[in-house]
Z-matrix of the N, CA and C atoms (Angstrom, degrees):
N
C 1 1.445
C 2 1.512 1 108.77
N 3 1.312 2 116.19 1 136.61
C 4 1.455 3 121.40 2 176.28
C 5 1.514 4 108.82 3 -98.28
N 6 1.317 5 116.31 4 121.70
C 7 1.453 6 122.57 5 178.94
C 8 1.508 7 108.58 6 -107.46
N 9 1.292 8 115.91 7 140.42
C 10 1.461 9 121.17 8 179.05
C 11 1.518 10 108.77 9 -125.06
N 12 1.319 11 117.25 10 123.31
C 13 1.468 12 121.41 11 176.24
C 14 1.518 13 108.05 12 -104.23
N 15 1.313 14 116.80 13 127.41
C 16 1.459 15 121.51 14 -172.12
C 17 1.519 16 115.99 15 -71.94
N 18 1.277 17 119.66 16 -10.41
C 19 1.455 18 119.37 17 178.21
C 20 1.515 19 111.16 18 -162.24
N 21 1.294 20 116.19 19 163.43
C 22 1.458 21 120.42 20 175.41
C 23 1.517 22 110.29 21 -142.80
N 24 1.295 23 116.64 22 39.89
C 25 1.456 24 121.94 23 -175.51
C 26 1.521 25 113.48 24 -71.19
N 27 1.304 26 118.92 25 -47.94
C 28 1.456 27 121.73 26 -174.43
C 29 1.518 28 111.51 27 -93.48
N 30 1.320 29 115.69 28 152.96
C 31 1.458 30 121.59 29 -178.28
C 32 1.522 31 111.59 30 -53.96
N 33 1.311 32 118.63 31 -42.48
C 34 1.463 33 121.43 32 -179.94
C 35 1.531 34 110.78 33 -60.33
N 36 1.303 35 116.94 34 -38.67
C 37 1.459 36 120.60 35 178.09
C 38 1.520 37 110.60 36 -63.80
N 39 1.323 38 116.64 37 -42.27
C 40 1.468 39 120.56 38 177.66
C 41 1.528 40 109.57 39 -61.40
N 42 1.319 41 117.00 40 -39.82
C 43 1.471 42 120.27 41 177.76
C 44 1.527 43 111.01 42 -61.77
N 45 1.327 44 117.30 43 -41.17
C 46 1.472 45 121.24 44 178.61
C 47 1.523 46 109.87 45 -62.92
N 48 1.312 47 117.25 46 -48.96
C 49 1.464 48 121.69 47 -178.98
C 50 1.529 49 110.35 48 -61.97
N 51 1.326 50 117.34 49 -46.10
C 52 1.463 51 120.64 50 179.91
C 53 1.524 52 111.44 51 -62.29
N 54 1.311 53 117.28 52 -39.30
C 55 1.460 54 121.52 53 179.06
C 56 1.525 55 111.00 54 -63.59
N 57 1.324 56 117.00 55 -44.37
C 58 1.466 57 120.49 56 178.96
C 59 1.527 58 111.37 57 -66.01
N 60 1.337 59 116.45 58 -40.66
C 61 1.462 60 119.83 59 177.66
C 62 1.524 61 110.90 60 -62.49
N 63 1.331 62 117.48 61 -38.42
C 64 1.467 63 121.84 62 179.84
C 65 1.529 64 111.37 63 -64.85
N 66 1.323 65 116.07 64 -25.05
C 67 1.470 66 120.51 65 178.38
C 68 1.522 67 112.21 66 -89.53
N 69 1.316 68 116.72 67 4.63
C 70 1.459 69 121.06 68 175.06
C 71 1.523 70 115.78 69 96.60
N 72 1.328 71 117.84 70 4.64
C 73 1.457 72 119.95 71 178.83
C 74 1.518 73 110.66 72 -79.45
N 75 1.315 74 115.95 73 146.02
C 76 1.457 75 121.67 74 170.07
C 77 1.521 76 105.99 75 -85.42
N 78 1.343 77 117.37 76 120.99
C 79 1.461 78 120.49 77 -174.12
C 80 1.530 79 111.00 78 -130.44
N 81 1.322 80 117.79 79 74.54
C 82 1.465 81 119.34 80 173.53
C 83 1.532 82 108.96 81 -66.59
N 84 1.322 83 116.07 82 154.12
C 85 1.464 84 120.76 83 -175.70
C 86 1.524 85 110.55 84 -132.38
N 87 1.311 86 115.09 85 151.75
C 88 1.459 87 121.41 86 170.78
C 89 1.512 88 106.73 87 -113.06
N 90 1.295 89 116.25 88 111.06
C 91 1.463 90 121.93 89 177.37
C 92 1.516 91 106.43 90 -123.25
N 93 1.336 92 118.17 91 102.13
C 94 1.460 93 120.78 92 -174.49
C 95 1.523 94 115.18 93 -63.72
N 96 1.315 95 118.23 94 -13.74
C 97 1.468 96 121.03 95 -178.88
C 98 1.527 97 113.42 96 -96.35
N 99 1.335 98 117.26 97 1.24
C 100 1.470 99 121.67 98 -179.73
C 101 1.526 100 108.70 99 -126.77
N 102 1.332 101 116.41 100 130.06
C 103 1.465 102 120.87 101 179.82
C 104 1.523 103 112.48 102 -85.75
N 105 1.332 104 117.31 103 -32.98
C 106 1.463 105 120.80 104 -177.40
C 107 1.522 106 109.27 105 -153.69
N 108 1.337 107 115.33 106 153.88
C 109 1.459 108 120.91 107 178.70
C 110 1.520 109 109.04 108 -149.74
N 111 1.319 110 116.48 109 135.43
C 112 1.460 111 120.03 110 175.76
C 113 1.521 112 110.92 111 -78.40
N 114 1.315 113 117.76 112 -26.99
C 115 1.459 114 122.01 113 -175.68
C 116 1.524 115 113.24 114 -89.26
N 117 1.347 116 117.47 115 -31.45
C 118 1.459 117 121.36 116 -174.54
C 119 1.522 118 111.55 117 -118.96
N 120 1.312 119 115.09 118 143.90
C 121 1.458 120 121.83 119 176.48
C 122 1.526 121 107.32 120 -85.54
N 123 1.325 122 116.05 121 105.70
C 124 1.458 123 120.58 122 -177.99
C 125 1.520 124 110.36 123 -92.00
N 126 1.325 125 115.70 124 132.70
C 127 1.466 126 121.93 125 177.21
C 128 1.525 127 107.70 126 -133.34
N 129 1.330 128 115.83 127 163.61
C 130 1.461 129 118.41 128 178.02
C 131 1.525 130 110.23 129 -90.97
N 132 1.306 131 115.77 130 161.73
C 133 1.455 132 121.94 131 -174.62
C 134 1.520 133 112.21 132 -60.71
N 135 1.315 134 118.31 133 -42.51
C 136 1.470 135 119.34 134 -177.88
C 137 1.521 136 111.54 135 -63.09
N 138 1.328 137 118.22 136 -38.11
C 139 1.468 138 120.93 137 176.06
C 140 1.521 139 110.58 138 -64.26
N 141 1.308 140 116.15 139 -43.81
C 142 1.464 141 120.72 140 -178.23
C 143 1.521 142 111.61 141 -62.37
N 144 1.315 143 117.11 142 -39.76
C 145 1.460 144 120.51 143 -177.61
C 146 1.519 145 112.52 144 -65.05
N 147 1.318 146 116.94 145 -25.62
C 148 1.463 147 118.95 146 -179.33
C 149 1.526 148 113.76 147 -101.56
N 150 1.321 149 118.38 148 -17.12
C 151 1.465 150 120.52 149 -172.00
C 152 1.523 151 116.49 150 -107.93
N 153 1.325 152 118.87 151 -18.15
C 154 1.460 153 119.26 152 -169.60
C 155 1.522 154 113.95 153 -110.95
N 156 1.329 155 114.58 154 149.18
C 157 1.462 156 122.33 155 -177.87
C 158 1.517 157 112.38 156 -74.24
N 159 1.310 158 116.49 157 -31.20
C 160 1.456 159 121.58 158 -175.84
C 161 1.522 160 108.94 159 -141.51
N 162 1.327 161 115.99 160 131.44
C 163 1.460 162 121.20 161 178.04
C 164 1.524 163 107.80 162 -119.55
N 165 1.322 164 115.73 163 128.82
C 166 1.467 165 121.35 164 178.69
C 167 1.523 166 108.95 165 -120.51
N 168 1.321 167 116.27 166 130.09
C 169 1.464 168 121.57 167 176.76
C 170 1.523 169 106.72 168 -100.39
N 171 1.327 170 115.64 169 117.89
C 172 1.460 171 120.74 170 -177.05
C 173 1.520 172 112.67 171 -106.04
N 174 1.332 173 117.28 172 -22.52
C 175 1.468 174 122.67 173 177.51
C 176 1.526 175 107.49 174 -142.58
N 177 1.308 176 117.32 175 135.96
C 178 1.461 177 121.78 176 -175.82
C 179 1.509 178 115.08 177 -83.66
N 180 1.319 179 117.22 178 63.91
C 181 1.463 180 120.16 179 176.22
C 182 1.526 181 109.91 180 -63.36
N 183 1.324 182 116.35 181 154.58
C 184 1.464 183 121.65 182 -177.31
C 185 1.525 184 113.27 183 -53.82
N 186 1.315 185 117.86 184 -38.07
C 187 1.470 186 119.26 185 -177.82
C 188 1.529 187 112.44 186 -66.03
N 189 1.311 188 117.91 187 -20.24
C 190 1.462 189 120.87 188 -179.95
C 191 1.523 190 111.93 189 -88.29
N 192 1.332 191 117.30 190 -14.49
C 193 1.457 192 119.03 191 -174.69
C 194 1.522 193 113.46 192 -112.72
N 195 1.341 194 117.84 193 10.14
C 196 1.462 195 118.24 194 170.98
C 197 1.522 196 106.67 195 -64.76
N 198 1.306 197 117.00 196 154.65
C 199 1.468 198 120.09 197 -177.09
C 200 1.530 199 111.75 198 -56.55
N 201 1.322 200 116.88 199 -45.74
C 202 1.469 201 120.78 200 -179.05
C 203 1.529 202 111.19 201 -61.91
N 204 1.339 203 116.82 202 -48.54
C 205 1.470 204 120.53 203 -179.37
C 206 1.521 205 111.25 204 -65.02
N 207 1.328 206 116.07 205 -43.79
C 208 1.456 207 120.61 206 -178.55
C 209 1.536 208 110.70 207 -60.18
N 210 1.330 209 117.48 208 -46.24
C 211 1.469 210 120.47 209 179.70
C 212 1.524 211 111.51 210 -64.05
N 213 1.320 212 116.30 211 -38.89
C 214 1.470 213 119.71 212 179.36
C 215 1.533 214 110.78 213 -67.54
N 216 1.330 215 116.85 214 -41.78
C 217 1.464 216 121.22 215 178.15
C 218 1.528 217 111.01 216 -63.56
N 219 1.318 218 116.87 217 -40.66
C 220 1.465 219 120.67 218 176.61
C 221 1.520 220 109.73 219 -63.82
N 222 1.329 221 116.67 220 -43.66
C 223 1.463 222 122.01 221 -177.86
C 224 1.529 223 112.54 222 -60.20
N 225 1.332 224 117.62 223 -37.07
C 226 1.468 225 119.59 224 -178.78
C 227 1.523 226 112.52 225 -88.26
N 228 1.340 227 116.55 226 -1.59
C 229 1.463 228 119.89 227 178.28
C 230 1.513 229 113.81 228 77.58
N 231 1.329 230 116.89 229 34.52
C 232 1.465 231 120.88 230 179.53
C 233 1.530 232 110.31 231 -58.38
N 234 1.315 233 115.68 232 144.08
C 235 1.464 234 121.61 233 175.56
C 236 1.523 235 108.02 234 -83.79
N 237 1.306 236 116.82 235 122.76
C 238 1.452 237 121.99 236 -176.08
C 239 1.520 238 109.76 237 -109.91
N 240 1.328 239 116.50 238 104.89
C 241 1.461 240 121.65 239 -177.60
C 242 1.529 241 113.07 240 -95.30
N 243 1.345 242 116.72 241 2.77
C 244 1.464 243 118.37 242 -175.76
C 245 1.525 244 113.12 243 -132.98
N 246 1.306 245 118.62 244 4.19
C 247 1.457 246 121.51 245 179.73
C 248 1.511 247 114.54 246 80.51
N 249 1.324 248 118.42 247 12.62
C 250 1.466 249 122.16 248 -177.99
C 251 1.524 250 112.59 249 -60.50
N 252 1.307 251 117.31 250 -34.18
C 253 1.463 252 119.69 251 -177.12
C 254 1.522 253 112.34 252 -79.29
N 255 1.315 254 117.18 253 -7.19
C 256 1.460 255 121.55 254 178.02
C 257 1.527 256 112.40 255 -99.72
N 258 1.330 257 117.45 256 1.28
C 259 1.478 258 120.61 257 -176.45
C 260 1.509 259 110.40 258 -81.36
């Protein structure tokens, strides 16, 4: 299963991503404040919405709460751990 976490801004989020990676999951991330990372596979939101089996929103960055993104995330059944889809 391919898991996609929408951000890795806060330390707790990094812990979640690292824990899943340690268990063998592929966990690409979209972090709008980072252009590149040697440790994490960064992807953009539009790629994630079409390529991944599971999308989890861990931080409500602006790009995740635009009307278009929010409706698309709701449509695919994204897991919202921060209330981003209710904004």
